[in-house]
Each structure stands twice: as C-alpha cells, then as structure tokens.
All heavy atoms as TSV, in Angstrom:
chain	resi	resn	atom	element	x	y	z
A	1	MET	N	N	129.014	158.171	65.368
A	1	MET	CA	C	127.707	158.212	66.029
A	1	MET	C	C	127.646	159.349	67.045
A	1	MET	O	O	126.609	159.615	67.597
A	1	MET	CB	C	127.322	156.879	66.610
A	1	MET	CG	C	127.066	155.820	65.556
A	1	MET	SD	S	126.652	154.229	66.249
A	1	MET	CE	C	125.011	154.549	66.891
A	2	ASN	N	N	128.803	159.866	67.385
A	2	ASN	CA	C	128.822	161.003	68.314
A	2	ASN	C	C	128.229	160.673	69.658
A	2	ASN	O	O	127.327	161.383	70.101
A	2	ASN	CB	C	128.238	162.238	67.673
A	2	ASN	CG	C	128.685	163.488	68.344
A	2	ASN	OD1	O	129.702	163.538	69.010
A	2	ASN	ND2	N	127.936	164.569	68.203
A	3	LEU	N	N	128.688	159.622	70.295
A	3	LEU	CA	C	128.147	159.161	71.583
A	3	LEU	C	C	129.180	159.323	72.697
A	3	LEU	O	O	129.185	158.576	73.650
A	3	LEU	CB	C	127.653	157.751	71.459
A	3	LEU	CG	C	126.538	157.459	70.499
A	3	LEU	CD1	C	126.222	155.978	70.394
A	3	LEU	CD2	C	125.273	158.187	70.903
A	4	ASP	N	N	130.092	160.286	72.528
A	4	ASP	CA	C	131.139	160.485	73.491
A	4	ASP	C	C	130.622	160.777	74.901
A	4	ASP	O	O	131.124	160.227	75.897
A	4	ASP	CB	C	132.076	161.610	73.070
A	4	ASP	CG	C	132.864	161.264	71.803
A	4	ASP	OD1	O	133.070	160.079	71.525
A	4	ASP	OD2	O	133.272	162.222	71.110
A	5	GLU	N	N	129.589	161.593	75.031
A	5	GLU	CA	C	129.003	161.912	76.330
A	5	GLU	C	C	128.416	160.634	76.952
A	5	GLU	O	O	128.632	160.370	78.138
A	5	GLU	CB	C	127.970	163.010	76.201
A	5	GLU	CG	C	127.438	163.455	77.558
A	5	GLU	CD	C	126.462	164.598	77.474
A	5	GLU	OE1	O	126.359	165.196	76.367
A	5	GLU	OE2	O	125.770	164.833	78.463
A	6	GLU	N	N	127.668	159.885	76.183
A	6	GLU	CA	C	127.079	158.668	76.718
A	6	GLU	C	C	128.121	157.654	77.140
A	6	GLU	O	O	128.034	156.973	78.136
A	6	GLU	CB	C	126.099	158.079	75.687
A	6	GLU	CG	C	124.842	158.853	75.495
A	6	GLU	CD	C	124.984	160.032	74.564
A	6	GLU	OE1	O	126.106	160.332	74.076
A	6	GLU	OE2	O	123.954	160.667	74.338
A	7	ALA	N	N	129.182	157.542	76.316
A	7	ALA	CA	C	130.275	156.645	76.677
A	7	ALA	C	C	130.971	157.035	77.929
A	7	ALA	O	O	131.295	156.178	78.775
A	7	ALA	CB	C	131.299	156.577	75.519
A	8	GLY	N	N	131.124	158.308	78.134
A	8	GLY	CA	C	131.712	158.855	79.406
A	8	GLY	C	C	130.859	158.522	80.594
A	8	GLY	O	O	131.362	158.147	81.669
A	9	ILE	N	N	129.564	158.643	80.483
A	9	ILE	CA	C	128.628	158.340	81.565
A	9	ILE	C	C	128.695	156.850	81.882
A	9	ILE	O	O	128.777	156.480	83.085
A	9	ILE	CB	C	127.197	158.760	81.195
A	9	ILE	CG1	C	127.096	160.284	81.144
A	9	ILE	CG2	C	126.215	158.206	82.242
A	9	ILE	CD1	C	125.809	160.797	80.532
A	10	LEU	N	N	128.688	156.001	80.879
A	10	LEU	CA	C	128.761	154.573	81.078
A	10	LEU	C	C	130.104	154.175	81.738
A	10	LEU	O	O	130.111	153.362	82.624
A	10	LEU	CB	C	128.535	153.823	79.780
A	10	LEU	CG	C	127.151	153.853	79.206
A	10	LEU	CD1	C	127.138	153.228	77.829
A	10	LEU	CD2	C	126.202	153.140	80.129
A	11	GLN	N	N	131.167	154.825	81.338
A	11	GLN	CA	C	132.512	154.539	81.933
A	11	GLN	C	C	132.502	154.931	83.375
A	11	GLN	O	O	133.060	154.181	84.205
A	11	GLN	CB	C	133.581	155.257	81.167
A	11	GLN	CG	C	134.992	154.849	81.627
A	11	GLN	CD	C	135.289	153.384	81.487
A	11	GLN	OE1	O	135.140	152.828	80.391
A	11	GLN	NE2	N	135.622	152.715	82.546
A	12	LYS	N	N	131.926	156.067	83.717
A	12	LYS	CA	C	131.867	156.514	85.102
A	12	LYS	C	C	131.065	155.505	85.986
A	12	LYS	O	O	131.472	155.139	87.080
A	12	LYS	CB	C	131.259	157.881	85.202
A	12	LYS	CG	C	131.269	158.466	86.600
A	12	LYS	CD	C	130.740	159.900	86.618
A	12	LYS	CE	C	130.754	160.377	88.046
A	12	LYS	NZ	N	130.312	161.784	88.150
A	13	LEU	N	N	129.953	155.030	85.437
A	13	LEU	CA	C	129.158	154.063	86.149
A	13	LEU	C	C	129.925	152.742	86.356
A	13	LEU	O	O	129.872	152.166	87.434
A	13	LEU	CB	C	127.850	153.776	85.373
A	13	LEU	CG	C	126.813	154.889	85.322
A	13	LEU	CD1	C	125.738	154.577	84.373
A	13	LEU	CD2	C	126.262	155.198	86.726
A	14	LEU	N	N	130.602	152.332	85.323
A	14	LEU	CA	C	131.431	151.141	85.463
A	14	LEU	C	C	132.552	151.272	86.497
A	14	LEU	O	O	132.765	150.400	87.290
A	14	LEU	CB	C	132.050	150.761	84.071
A	14	LEU	CG	C	132.846	149.485	83.965
A	14	LEU	CD1	C	131.969	148.277	84.318
A	14	LEU	CD2	C	133.430	149.338	82.598
A	15	ASP	N	N	133.207	152.434	86.426
A	15	ASP	CA	C	134.251	152.700	87.425
A	15	ASP	C	C	133.706	152.702	88.844
A	15	ASP	O	O	134.327	152.139	89.753
A	15	ASP	CB	C	134.943	154.054	87.145
A	15	ASP	CG	C	135.721	154.053	85.877
A	15	ASP	OD1	O	136.078	152.969	85.371
A	15	ASP	OD2	O	136.040	155.159	85.366
A	16	ASN	N	N	132.542	153.280	89.026
A	16	ASN	CA	C	131.881	153.309	90.374
A	16	ASN	C	C	131.547	151.937	90.814
A	16	ASN	O	O	131.758	151.575	91.985
A	16	ASN	CB	C	130.669	154.182	90.338
A	16	ASN	CG	C	130.941	155.646	90.303
A	16	ASN	OD1	O	132.055	156.086	90.585
A	16	ASN	ND2	N	129.986	156.421	89.882
A	17	THR	N	N	131.128	151.083	89.880
A	17	THR	CA	C	130.751	149.689	90.222
A	17	THR	C	C	132.005	148.907	90.686
A	17	THR	O	O	131.981	148.258	91.716
A	17	THR	CB	C	130.126	148.953	89.012
A	17	THR	OG1	O	128.938	149.632	88.712
A	17	THR	CG2	C	129.818	147.531	89.364
A	18	TYR	N	N	133.115	149.082	89.918
A	18	TYR	CA	C	134.343	148.392	90.327
A	18	TYR	C	C	134.880	148.923	91.617
A	18	TYR	O	O	135.394	148.199	92.445
A	18	TYR	CB	C	135.415	148.512	89.210
A	18	TYR	CG	C	135.156	147.586	88.061
A	18	TYR	CD1	C	135.116	148.068	86.763
A	18	TYR	CD2	C	134.994	146.233	88.254
A	18	TYR	CE1	C	134.900	147.194	85.692
A	18	TYR	CE2	C	134.772	145.361	87.213
A	18	TYR	CZ	C	134.724	145.841	85.924
A	18	TYR	OH	O	134.501	145.016	84.893
A	19	ASP	N	N	134.820	150.257	91.840
A	19	ASP	CA	C	135.282	150.836	93.132
A	19	ASP	C	C	134.506	150.275	94.273
A	19	ASP	O	O	135.071	149.937	95.325
A	19	ASP	CB	C	135.190	152.360	93.071
A	19	ASP	CG	C	136.242	152.973	92.171
A	19	ASP	OD1	O	137.251	152.297	91.820
A	19	ASP	OD2	O	136.080	154.174	91.841
A	20	GLY	N	N	133.190	150.157	94.115
A	20	GLY	CA	C	132.311	149.600	95.164
A	20	GLY	C	C	132.672	148.157	95.446
A	20	GLY	O	O	132.704	147.735	96.591
A	21	ASP	N	N	132.902	147.390	94.384
A	21	ASP	CA	C	133.253	145.986	94.549
A	21	ASP	C	C	134.569	145.857	95.301
A	21	ASP	O	O	134.694	145.015	96.188
A	21	ASP	CB	C	133.353	145.293	93.191
A	21	ASP	CG	C	133.583	143.834	93.318
A	21	ASP	OD1	O	132.792	143.167	94.026
A	21	ASP	OD2	O	134.569	143.345	92.697
A	22	ARG	N	N	135.581	146.662	94.935
A	22	ARG	CA	C	136.869	146.567	95.624
A	22	ARG	C	C	136.737	146.992	97.071
A	22	ARG	O	O	137.331	146.375	97.973
A	22	ARG	CB	C	137.870	147.502	94.951
A	22	ARG	CG	C	138.431	146.886	93.645
A	22	ARG	CD	C	139.601	147.697	93.110
A	22	ARG	NE	N	139.194	148.957	92.527
A	22	ARG	CZ	C	138.834	149.146	91.288
A	22	ARG	NH1	N	138.825	148.121	90.455
A	22	ARG	NH2	N	138.482	150.289	90.794
A	23	HIS	N	N	135.893	147.957	97.351
A	23	HIS	CA	C	135.683	148.426	98.737
A	23	HIS	C	C	134.988	147.343	99.563
A	23	HIS	O	O	135.433	147.063	100.690
A	23	HIS	CB	C	134.835	149.710	98.761
A	23	HIS	CG	C	134.585	150.298	100.104
A	23	HIS	ND1	N	135.622	150.833	100.799
A	23	HIS	CD2	C	133.527	150.348	100.863
A	23	HIS	CE1	C	135.147	151.281	101.983
A	23	HIS	NE2	N	133.832	150.981	102.026
A	24	MET	N	N	134.018	146.679	99.015
A	24	MET	CA	C	133.324	145.621	99.745
A	24	MET	C	C	134.216	144.397	99.949
A	24	MET	O	O	134.183	143.772	100.997
A	24	MET	CB	C	132.032	145.219	98.988
A	24	MET	CG	C	131.010	146.258	98.966
A	24	MET	SD	S	130.692	146.885	100.630
A	24	MET	CE	C	128.983	146.696	100.730
A	25	THR	N	N	135.084	144.098	98.977
A	25	THR	CA	C	136.044	143.009	99.111
A	25	THR	C	C	137.010	143.349	100.229
A	25	THR	O	O	137.373	142.465	101.039
A	25	THR	CB	C	136.770	142.737	97.774
A	25	THR	OG1	O	135.846	142.367	96.819
A	25	THR	CG2	C	137.815	141.647	97.959
A	26	ASP	N	N	137.476	144.596	100.267
A	26	ASP	CA	C	138.361	145.006	101.312
A	26	ASP	C	C	137.743	144.891	102.692
A	26	ASP	O	O	138.386	144.380	103.643
A	26	ASP	CB	C	138.845	146.479	101.085
A	26	ASP	CG	C	139.885	146.912	102.100
A	26	ASP	OD1	O	140.884	146.209	102.243
A	26	ASP	OD2	O	139.699	148.001	102.688
A	27	ILE	N	N	136.510	145.289	102.824
A	27	ILE	CA	C	135.809	145.167	104.095
A	27	ILE	C	C	135.692	143.665	104.483
A	27	ILE	O	O	135.928	143.309	105.631
A	27	ILE	CB	C	134.388	145.804	104.021
A	27	ILE	CG1	C	134.521	147.305	103.937
A	27	ILE	CG2	C	133.519	145.375	105.216
A	27	ILE	CD1	C	133.182	148.067	103.666
A	28	ALA	N	N	135.323	142.825	103.512
A	28	ALA	CA	C	135.150	141.400	103.778
A	28	ALA	C	C	136.442	140.751	104.182
A	28	ALA	O	O	136.451	139.872	105.066
A	28	ALA	CB	C	134.538	140.720	102.583
A	29	THR	N	N	137.572	141.105	103.514
A	29	THR	CA	C	138.796	140.378	103.769
A	29	THR	C	C	139.644	141.014	104.887
A	29	THR	O	O	140.366	140.315	105.571
A	29	THR	CB	C	139.655	140.268	102.470
A	29	THR	OG1	O	139.905	141.588	102.017
A	29	THR	CG2	C	138.950	139.465	101.447
A	30	ASN	N	N	139.570	142.355	105.025
A	30	ASN	CA	C	140.419	143.016	106.020
A	30	ASN	C	C	139.631	143.571	107.221
A	30	ASN	O	O	140.239	144.006	108.183
A	30	ASN	CB	C	141.211	144.105	105.347
A	30	ASN	CG	C	142.090	143.600	104.255
A	30	ASN	OD1	O	142.712	142.522	104.421
A	30	ASN	ND2	N	142.158	144.253	103.131
A	31	GLY	N	N	138.323	143.594	107.104
A	31	GLY	CA	C	137.529	144.215	108.161
A	31	GLY	C	C	137.032	143.179	109.170
A	31	GLY	O	O	136.311	143.595	110.111
A	32	GLY	N	N	137.408	141.957	109.052
A	32	GLY	CA	C	136.979	140.963	109.991
A	32	GLY	C	C	135.603	140.467	109.866
A	32	GLY	O	O	135.075	139.710	110.652
A	33	VAL	N	N	134.945	140.871	108.773
A	33	VAL	CA	C	133.561	140.460	108.540
A	33	VAL	C	C	133.489	139.028	108.096
A	33	VAL	O	O	132.671	138.237	108.572
A	33	VAL	CB	C	132.868	141.354	107.472
A	33	VAL	CG1	C	131.519	140.861	107.128
A	33	VAL	CG2	C	132.815	142.792	108.003
A	34	ASN	N	N	134.375	138.626	107.177
A	34	ASN	CA	C	134.380	137.295	106.641
A	34	ASN	C	C	135.787	136.750	106.705
A	34	ASN	O	O	136.562	136.817	105.748
A	34	ASN	CB	C	133.870	137.294	105.177
A	34	ASN	CG	C	133.685	135.940	104.632
A	34	ASN	OD1	O	134.008	134.933	105.206
A	34	ASN	ND2	N	133.248	135.881	103.376
A	35	LYS	N	N	136.086	136.083	107.819
A	35	LYS	CA	C	137.481	135.560	107.968
A	35	LYS	C	C	137.803	134.479	106.992
A	35	LYS	O	O	138.963	134.355	106.601
A	35	LYS	CB	C	137.653	135.049	109.426
A	35	LYS	CG	C	137.518	136.183	110.416
A	35	LYS	CD	C	137.788	135.635	111.862
A	35	LYS	CE	C	137.420	136.688	112.857
A	35	LYS	NZ	N	138.328	137.766	113.067
A	36	ALA	N	N	136.855	133.725	106.479
A	36	ALA	CA	C	137.123	132.704	105.447
A	36	ALA	C	C	137.542	133.328	104.136
A	36	ALA	O	O	138.271	132.689	103.370
A	36	ALA	CB	C	135.869	131.860	105.271
A	37	ALA	N	N	137.140	134.544	103.843
A	37	ALA	CA	C	137.494	135.196	102.627
A	37	ALA	C	C	139.009	135.587	102.579
A	37	ALA	O	O	139.584	135.757	101.539
A	37	ALA	CB	C	136.670	136.439	102.384
A	38	ALA	N	N	139.549	135.794	103.766
A	38	ALA	CA	C	140.971	136.176	103.830
A	38	ALA	C	C	141.834	135.017	103.437
A	38	ALA	O	O	142.797	135.060	102.803
A	38	ALA	CB	C	141.301	136.670	105.231
C-alpha cells in the first residue's frame, strides 16, 4: 500500500506521546508533586 511515510508519522506521534507520559510520571513521582505516586 506504500504507506511508509504515514507509518513514520504515526510512529513519531506515538513516540512523542510515550515520551510525554514518561516525563509527566517522572515529575509526579520525583518532582514532589504527588508524594503518594512515589
């Protein structure tokens, strides 16, 4: 179907979503925002 470019865009969006989630989890657990999460 030749959708390599579209697949790459979707993968980048997915990677960005996971990176953002990891960053927010780090803030919550190590940044003192949510002590119960630690």
